[in-house]
N, C-alpha and C positions, 0 to 999 in steps of 0.2 A: 407603468407604475411600479415602483419598487417598494420593498419592505421598509418600514420605518425603523431606523436604527436608534436604539436607546441613547439618550443623552449621556454626557460625560458622567453625570452624577449617578446614573443608573447602573453602571458597571459595578460588579461586586468588588469589595476590597480584597487585596491579595490573600490575606489569611482566611477570610470568609470563603473566597473562591476555592482555596486549596482544601479547606475542610469539606466543602460540598463536592469537590472533585474526587477526593478519596472516598467519600461516602458512596458516590455513584459508581466509581470504578470497581469498588470491592463488593458491591451489592450482588446477590445471586441473580442469575438469569437462566432461562431454560437450557438444560444440558451442561451447565457449568460444573455442578457437583460430580456428574458422571465423568466428565473429561478430567477433572482434577484427580478423581479416584484412579483412573487409568494411569495417569502420569506418575502418581505416587507409588502405585503397586509396581509398575515397570522399573522405576528407578531403584526401588528397594530390592527388587529381585536381582538387579545387576550388582548392587552393593553386596548382597549376601553371597552371590556366586564368587565375586572377586575376593571377598574376605575368606570364604570357606576354602577355596582352592588356591589361595595365595597368588592371585593374578595381579600384575602391575597395571597402572593406568586406570584404576577404579573410578577416577573422577570423570571418565567418559560416560558415566551414568547420566550426566547432564544431557547427553544426546537423546536419552529417552524422553526428556522434556521437550527438546527441540523438535523431534521428529513426530510427536503426537499431533494428530489433527482432530477436527471436530467430529469426523465420521470415520468408521472403521475402514471403509473402502479407500479413503484418501490416505490413511495411515499405511495400509498395505501397499498402496502405489508408491508412496515415498520410501518405504522400506526396500522395495525392489530396486528402485533407482539408486538408493544409497549403497546397497550391496554391489550393484553393477559399477558404481563409481569407485569402489574400493580397489578393484582389480587394476585399472590403469594407474591409480594413485600409488599402489604398492610397487608397481614396476618402475614408475618414475622415481620414487624415493630410494629404492634399492640401487638402481643404476646410478643415480646421482651420488649416493653415498660411496659407492665403490670407486667411481672415477674422480671424486674430488678430495679424497683423503690424503693423497701424496703431496699436494702443494697447498700451503696456506692461502696464497693469493687465489688459486683456483677455487678453493673452498669458499672464500669470501664472495667471489663472483657468483658461485652457485647459490649461495644463500640469498644474495640480493636478487638474482634472477628468479629464484623460487618465490620470494616474497612478492615480487611484481606480478608473476603469473598467478599467484594465489589471490591477490586483490583484484586483478583483472578478471579472474574466473568468477569471483563473487558478483561482479557487475554483469558479465555477459553470459554466464550459464543460466539457461532458462529455468532450471529446476532449483529451488531453494535448498533442497536436501542434498543434492549432489554438490552444490557450492559449499555448503557448510561442512560436509564430509571431507572434501578436498582441502579446504582451508584449515580445519582443525588438525588434520593429520600432518600437513606441512608444518604447522606450528609445533607439533610434538616432535617431529623428526629433527628439527634444527638443534635443540639442546642435546638430543641423543648423539648427533654427529660430533659435538664438541667434547663429549666425555672421553676420558683417558682410559678407554677399554678397547678390546680387540674388535676388529672389523666384524667377525662372526657374531659377537655379542651385540654390536650395534644393529646388525641386520635382524637379529632375533628380537630385540626390543622393538624395532620398527614393526615387525610382524605382530607382536603382541598388541601394540597400539591399534593396528588395523583390526585384529581379532576382537578386542574388547569393544571397539566402536561398532563392528558388525553385530556383536552379541547384544548390545543395547538396542540397536534397531530391530533385531528379530524379536526380542522380548517385548518391546513396545507394540509391535505388530500382533503378536500372539495375545497379549492382554487386550488389545482393541477387539480382536475376534471374540473373546469371551464376553465383551460388553456389547457385541454387535446388536443392532436393533434399529438404528437410524437409517433412513433411506437417503440416497444421494440427493443433494440439493435441499434437504429439509432445513438445515441450519440457516442457509441463506434466505430461503423463502419465508421461513418462520420469523426470522428477524425483521425482514421487510414488512411482513404482515403485522407484526407487533407494533412497528412504528406507525404504519398507516392506521391501525386501530386506535392508537393513542390520539392521533389528530382527529379521527372521526368522533371519538368520545368527547373531545373538547368542543368540537363544532356543534354536536348535538346539545351540549350543555348551553351553548350560546343560543341555539335555535329555540329551545324550550323556555328561555328567559332566565334572568339572573336569579340567584347568584350562581356563579360557576362552581361546580363541585371541586372541593380541595383535592380529592383523589385524582381527578382528571388533570388539574393544573400541575400537581406534583409529578404525575406520570410523564406529561409532555416535557416538563423541565428536565427530568431524569434522562429522557431520550435525547434531548438536545445536548446534555452534558456528555453522554456516551459517544455521540457522534457516529460516524460511519466507517471509521478506520478499520475496525474488525471485519466488517463486511467486505471492504476493498481488499484486505489481505486474503480473505476466503476466496474471492474471485481470482486473485493472482495465482493462488496455489491450486486452483481447481483444474480439472481436465476438460473444461468446456471448449467448444470450438471458438476460434478467434472472434467471429462475428457475434456469437451469443455473449461472449465475455464482454465485448464492447457494449452491447445493448444493456446487459445487466449492470455494467459500470455506470452507465448513464442513469438507469432507473435508481440505483443506490444514491447517486449524487442528487437527483431530483427529490427523492424521498427525504434525504437529509436536509435539503433546502426547505422542503415543506415543513419539516419538524422545527427547523430554526425559525421560520416565519411564525408558526403557531406559538412557539415559546415567546417570541417578541410580543405577540398579541396578549399573552398572559401578563408579561411584565408591564405593558402599557396600561393594563387595567381598564380597558374601554368597555363601554356599555353599548348594546346593540339595539337599534330601533326596531319597531314591529315590522316595518317595511323590508328590513334586511333579513329577517328570520327565514323567509321562504328561500331566499338566495343562499343562505348558509345551509339550510336543510338539503337543497339540491346538491351543494358541494359535498356534504357529508354522504349522501347516497352515491354520488359518483366515486368517492374514495372507497366506500364499501364494495362497489362493483369491481373496481380495480383490484382490491385486495382479494376478493373471492376468486377472480379469474387467475391471478398470479399463483395462488395456492393450489388451484385445480389444474394448473399447467395449460391454461387456455390463453388465447390472445386477449389482452386487456381491452375493455371497452367501457364507455361511459353509459350509465343507465339513462341519463337525461342530458339534454343539451345545456351547456352552461348558460347562466343568465348573463346577457350582455349589459354591461353598465360599468360606470366608473366607481372607484373606491370612494366611499363617503368619508367625511371627517371623523365619524365615529368608528369606522372600521377601515383604516387606511391600508391594511395589508390584505384585504379580502381579494382584490383583483389579482394580486401577485400569487396568492394561493390557487386561484382558479387557473391562472396561467401555468403554474407548475403541474397541476393535475392534468391539464390538456396536453402538456408536453409528455408526461408519462404515457398517456394514451397513444401519442404519435410515435413513440419509440419503436413499437412493434408493427407499424404499418407495413403491409405487404410481406409479413414474416410468416414462417411456419408456426405451428403451435409451440408453446414453451416446452412441452414435454418431448418435442422432437429433437431437442438438443441434448442428447445424452452425452456424457463425457467423451465417449469414443468417437462421436460423429463429428463431421466437419462441414461447414457451410460450403455451398457450391462456389467454386472458384478459389477457395482458400488453399494455400500450399500446405504440404504436410508440416507438422510440428518439427522443429529442429532442436539440436542440443544447445545452440547459442542463439541469443537474440538476433533478429535480422538486421538491426542497426549496429552490430558489433564493430563493423569496419567503417562506419560512417558517422557515428556519434562521438565527438571528441570528449564528451563528459566521462566516458568509460576510461579513457587513457588518463585524464586528469585525476580521477578517483584512484586508479591504480598507482600513479606516481606519488600521490599524497600518502596513501596507505603504506606503500613500500618505504617511503622516507621515514614515517613514524616508527615502523617496525625495525628498520635498519638502524636507526638511532638507538633504539633499545638494545639491539644486538651488540652494537659497538660499545655501548656503555658497560654492559655487564661483562663483556669479553675483556675490555681494557682494565676493569677493576678486578677481573678474575673472581667474580662473585656469581657463581653458577646458580646459586639458590634463587636469584631474582629473574631467572630465565622465563618465568611465567609472564613477564612483560610482553614478549612476542606473542604468546598464546592469547593474551588479553587484547592486543591490537587486532588480531585477526578475528577473534570471536565478537568483539564489539563492532567490527566493520560489517558483520553479517546483517545488521539491522540499520545501517546508516543510510538515510535517504536525504542527502544534503546536510550541510552544516547547520546545527542549531543548538542553542543552549539546552533545549529539552533533552537531547540525547546525552549530553555531558552530565546533566543533573542526575539522570537515571543511572548512568554508569557509575559515577562517583558514589552516590548515595547507596546504590545496590551493593557495590563492592565493600564499602565501609560497614554496612549493616551485616553482610555475610561474613566478613572477616571478624567483626566483633562477636557474632554468634559462634563462629568457629573457635576463636581464642577463649571465649567464656566457657564453652563446653570443654575445651582442653584443660582449663585451669580448675573449674569448679565441679564438673560432672564426671569426666572420664577417669580421674584418679580413684573414684569410688566404685567403678564398674569392674567386674571380673569376668564378664561373659559378653558374647555377641548380642545377647538379648537386650541388655541395657542400652548399648550403642544403637541398636535398631530402633528403639523407642525414640531416642534423640533424633536419629536420622528421619524417622517418620514425621516428627513435628516440624523440623526444618524444611523438609521436602514439601510438606503440605502447604506451608506458608509460601514457599517459592512458587509452587504450582498454581496456587490460587491467584497470586499476583500476576504470574505469567499468562493466565487466561483472561486478563483484562484487555482493554483495547491497546493498540500499539503506543498510545500515549503514556502507558504505565507498565506494560507487560515486560519490557526489558529489565526493569528493576528486579522482577522476580527471577529472571534467568541469571542476572549478575549476582544476585543474592545467593542462589543455589550454587553457582559456579565457585564463588569465593569459599564457601563452606566445604565443597567437595575437594577443591584443590588442597586445602589444608589437611583434610582427614583421609582422603582416598587416593592420594598420589602414589602411595605404596601400600601394600597390604599390611594389616595390623594397625593397632592403635599407635598414634604418634605421641610419645611421652615428652619429647623435648619441645620447647617453645621456639627454638631457633629456626627450624624449617618453616613453621607457621609464620614467624616474623618475616623471613625472607620471601615467602610466597606473597604475603600481603604487600611488602615493599615492591615486589615485581608487578603485582596487579596495579598498584598506584602509579608506578613508573609508566606502564603501558597506557593507562588512562590519561596521564599527564601529556605524553607524547601525542596521543590522538587529539587531545584538546589543543595542544600547541600547533599542530600541523593543520588540523581541519578548521579550527575556530579562531585562530589568531593569525597565522601566516596568510591564509587565503579565506578571509571571512568578511561578512557584511551583516548588518542587522537582518533578522529574519524577515521583517516586513519588506525590506528591499529585495531580498532573494525571492520572496513570493511575487513581488511585482515583476521582476525580471523574468521569472519562469512563466508568469501569466502572459506577458508581452510576447515571449518566444512562441507561445501556443498559436497566436495569430500568424506569426511568420511561418511557422511549420505548416499550419493548415493551408495558408496561401501557396506554399511550395507544393503541397500535395495536390491542390486543385490545378495548378498550372505546370506541373512537372512534364517535361517533354516526353513524347512517345517514340520509342525506337522501333526498329524492324523486328526485334526479338521479343516475342510475347512473354517468354519466361523471364527475361531481364526486366520487362515492364512490371510484371507481377512481383518480382523480388524487390525492386525499388519501391513499389507502392507499399508493400507490407513492412519493409524496413522503416519507412517514414511513419506508417501507422503505429508501429511499436514505439517509435520515438515520441509521437504525440500522446499515446496512452501513458507512457512513462512521465511525460510532462504534466498531464492531468493529475496523476497520482502525486507528483512532487508538489504541485501547488496545494493540494489538499493536505499533504503531510506538513508542509510549512505553515499552512493555516492553523493546523492543530498546535504547532510549536509556538505560535504567537501567544497563546494563552500562558505559556511558561515564562514569558519575558515581562519584567516589571521595570518601571522607570517613568520619567515624566511624560513620555509619549505613549504610554500604554493605552489610554483611552482612544487616542487617535488611531493607533495601530489596530485595535479591535474594531473600530468603525470601518477602517479601510478593509480589514479582513472580511467583514460582512458584505461590503460592496463588491469585492472581487468574487466571492463565492456566488453571489447572485448573478453576476455576469457569466461566470463559468458554467452554470447550469444551462444557459442559453447557448453558449459556445459548444457545449457537448452535443446538444441537439443539432447544431449546425454541422458538427463533425460527422455524426452518424448519417445525416442526410447527404453530406458531401461524398461519403464513401460510395453511395449508390450512383452518384453522378460520375465518379471516377470510372465505374464499370462501363458507362457509355463511351468514355474517352478511350478506354483500353479495348473496346469492341468485344467484350465477352459475349459468348453465345447467348442469344436472346436479348442483346442490347445494341443491335445494329440499327442505324438510322439512315434515312435518305440523305443524299449529299447536301442539299440546301439546309436541312435541319442540322446536320453535323457542323456546318460552317457557323450557323447561328449559335449553336451550343458552344463552340469554341470561343466566340465573342463573349457569350454569357460567362463562361468560366474565367476569362481574362478580367472581366469587369468584377467578378466576385473576388478574385485574388487581389485585385487592386483595392477593393473595399476593405478586405481584411488587413492589408498592409497599411491602409489609411487609418484604421482603428488602432493598429499598433503604434503608428506615429503619434496619434492623438494621446495615447496613454503615456508616451514618452515626452509629451509637452509640445509636440509639433502640430501645427494647424494644417489639417488636410481634410478634404471632403471627397467622398467617392460614391455615395448612394445614388446620386442622379444618374451616373453612368450605368449602374447596375439595373436600375428600374427601366432605363431606356433599352438596355440589352435584353432584359426579360420581355419587354413589349415586342421587340423584333423576333425573339425566339418564339413567342406565342403566335405571332403572325405567320411565321414560317411553318409552324406545326399545323395551324388551321388551314393553310394553303396546300398541304400535302395530301390532298384527297386521293391522288392516283398512286400512292405508295403501295408496294406489295403488302400482302396480308400480314406477314410476320413483322414487317417494319411498322405497319399501322398499329399493331398491338403494342409495340414498344412506345409509340408516341403517346398512347393513353396514360402511361405511367410517367413519362418524361415531363409533361406539362405540369401536373399537380406537384411533382417533386421539385421542379424549378420554382414554382410559385411559393412553396413552403420555404425553400431556401432563401428566396428573396425577402419574404416576410420576416424571417428570423434575422437575416443580416441587416435589413433596414432598421428593424426595431432595436437591435443591439447597437448599431451605429448611432442612432439618435440618443440612446441613453448615455453612451460613452461621450458623444459629442457635447451633450448638455452638461455633463458633470466631469468626466475625465477623472484624473487622479490629482489629489492635492500636491503642491510643490514639494512638501517635505518627504512624500513617499517616493519621489524620483531622485532622491539623494543616493549617491553611490558609496 
């Protein structure tokens, strides 16, 4: 049973939706004021130091906003990584500068190669901070290389850029220490608990009888608008072990789905019969139990068994909510306590963390992204070089900095980039014309800087659906006023920098959204279908004689699958930003895919345990007859996943019968293995319920997709 999707007339009008969207995104949440204060203080200190000591590249104060995290320990960690990244970056830039100055063609090739490496690094470097440090410094070095100054001065300016970037990171870290007080994981768990509490409050209102309290309805609507993108970003930038990060990613997705279903319950305005109130009360108590266990760092459990029953006409989404709650409970089956996954720990069998993503050499999307980004930045470089207009060299910087948050092509990103740049440039030029001429000290400029930075930081701490607007807003203002020390009296540099920013944005739009583009809903469908293909590949991937190679392949594919899950969710967020005649259909399709993705995530986490049996990890050995039956089961499961992908692409295929037959044979093989050694017999006790759960998830998902599939318009290319 799936959540009822509001009819076409129930979706909010564009301007009404935009007003509510901004209201919810800019609303305070726990810890936001503290984080904004840290970011503003850090950026202001960087500005004061660069102005006082007449240091160039003061606009790198934006790095204080980029590097700040929700907790002080995460900010410290990213600062260390950023500082370590500056050393090889400095060596690369200095050596490249020295060897490419003598020949214009060699210099051009070095620029193109550097841009490609820069964009590739943004995609494949595991740490966001290291990628942003490397990318921004490469962007700064290219205009320096083209200046008609001595080589010694070029090297000196490059080192100054590195120094100011490191200064911004250190100051952001020191300010975070002064505000220290949050415990690791508090932000993530607190946010999850807040969403679960909002659903619980709404259900208790229904359980006690009408009318539903306005506060509960407003709260659940606000949570649905906020989404889970901030939580997903928090998990990606955390130091959790891969296994725990995957589990929490599924919990976040399921909680987000639960909130969406509860919000649709409010929008439908249903009334609950007296017979259903006990069922709703049981669901509310189970949610309360899950919430308490997660906050306390315990394995989540249900306080009561869910009531078995079908959704009634008066509460069509109730069964789906019960299903989501049960899936949350199953995520941590056979896991350690939540508190056991400190950031420094790793799950058994996990390889050590690496500098690059494990699918860096196998995922072609990384190369495609690097080629597109390199093309956009190179076109900017060629244009301002051919025109001999060095003032618009900010175009290259803009291309690289905007790429730091690019997750697939979408109109959402371009809207945020363009509007943020225009707003920041307008604020910078307005201050230059109307405010700065009347100031005669650094104090007045500091007040202006505080106001602009506060606005930028507040917006930057929104969810990723809006946060980049704040970063772009602050960057445009900083580039106008902090590129060199001292107040800028002439409007020409400000004009040139704004033109450069707009040129960079135009090239990114042209390359990413026009030359290789498709409607967001089509991209979402393709990414979702690819998840089935990738998961099938993970299940049936052949085993070699090298255990290290097997583990490397497995984790490379796992990272690709995790990236695909994040991409589907990011594209789903972007669907809200697209308007047109098919908007209502796109939103309905978005809801359908997100509902299926929650189940697919559970299938993924369960399939990871099955892979350990195939790779024969210690503690996962099986008797030979069971091993052969397990292989047949895995092949049938992979075939079922491929069949679902075919069905989503409009092809008619069925595969659940083979899976159910394979599971029956596996079950028979396990039950007949009475004479297995003790250690293998223990493994059989977990294999059978695991396989049964996988079969149930796959069959249920296949039936839903088989009965509905995707509408023909969603399969357009």
